[in-house]
C-alpha positions, 0 to 999 in steps of 0.5 A: 455538515452532518457528513463532515461531523461524522468524518471528524469523529472517525478520524478522532485519535484516542491517545490511550489507544494509540498507545496500545496500537504502537506497543503491539506494533513494537512487540510484533516487529521485535518477534519478527526480527527475533525469527529472522537470523539472516536480517533479510528485509521483511515487510509487515503488513498490518491488516486493518479490515473492520478497523476504524480509520482513526486507528491507522491515522494513529500509526501514521500521524502522532495524536496530539499527546503524543507529539511530545511522548509522555507514555512510557510504552511509546517511549521505549518501543523499538522502531522498525528497522525500515524507519527513517529515524532511530527515534521511537516517538518519530512518525510514521510508525507504520505506513503498509496497511492491507484491506480485504474489501474494496469499498472499505479500502476506498473509503479509508484511502480518501479520509487518510493520508496519501502516504500510506501504502494500500494492500488489497489482500482479499478476494477480488471480483473482477468488476471491482478491479478497475474502479479500485485501481483507478480510485486509489492512487496510493494503492501499492499492491493487489496481492490476489490476482488469479485470472487474466480478466482481472489482470486486464481490468486492474490494467486499465484502471492503472492507465486510466489513473495514470492518464488522469494525473498527467493531465492534472499535473499538466493543468497544475504546470500551466497555472504555475506558468500562467501565475509566473508570467503575470507576476513577471509583468510587474517585475522580472526579479520574481518571475524566475523564482515563481517559474521554477518548479519545486521538485518535491512539490512536483512529485507530491502533485502527481500523487503518492502513487507515484512511488511505485516500482522503482525507475517507473515514471508513474508507478506500477501497481505491484500484483501478486499471482494467487496459486491454488496450491492445495487444489481445494475447490473452495479456495480461489487461485490459478492452478500451479504449473502451466496455468500460473506461468501463462498468467504471469507471462500475460501480466508481464507482456500485456499490462504494462502498469502492473508489476508482478512482485511474486506469488502467493497462497492460502494453504490448507489449514489440514496440512498446516496442522498435520506438519510437525514442527520442523517439517515443511508445509506442502502448499509452501513447497509447491509455491517455492517451486512455482516461484522458482 
């Protein structure tokens, strides 16, 4: 009972806080739009580490007082271009959230809606890869893969999750079939209706993690290969050149449940400070070269 009460408190949305978060999100999206003259799609990942689950929930599900919005800031806030509705009061306002710590991500994922698309963006220990990949169906991406061992552990976790979901789906289909047969014995008129699976329900039963790389049955877990473009000993990442290419090839050929979505780096802050306005940062030049 105490645990349930603590979870209820953790999920309690403060309408005033929700309005501030919605306004901040709208402001950030405006700045992204202004800096993107080509109108190419840009995905904003809201980093929610060390923030309460209620903050995330307030952008995914409307707080009670905003179901019919009365706050001017919420009413006037422009909606993200990727939204399915042009109404600024429609929800969800945002679905992509990033976490740095596996325990925190796992905890929040268990509390919050499956519609959220979680990104793991922190340094990931090899022994945490499999538990993370198999316990969070709606883990959308891991953006810090820098070794074949980590990729293999993520692959094992995702393969186990995929098998578990298939078993659960089979059991659910069996229960639905049994129910249809039992009701059919009493009257054939209802048997056909009960036996027909609702495609939407079937997709929901398989877990939100089903929405993955398009064209695949169960989702592939997206991964970004982290490259240490600055060659700093303190930074994680595979070395540029052959090591990076080998890692990508390993994932593509040996990890069927993973999908390489791209490369990433955490550049040297000194290089960023040294680059003048309009000058190119050497780390990002290297990253682009590696990608190409």
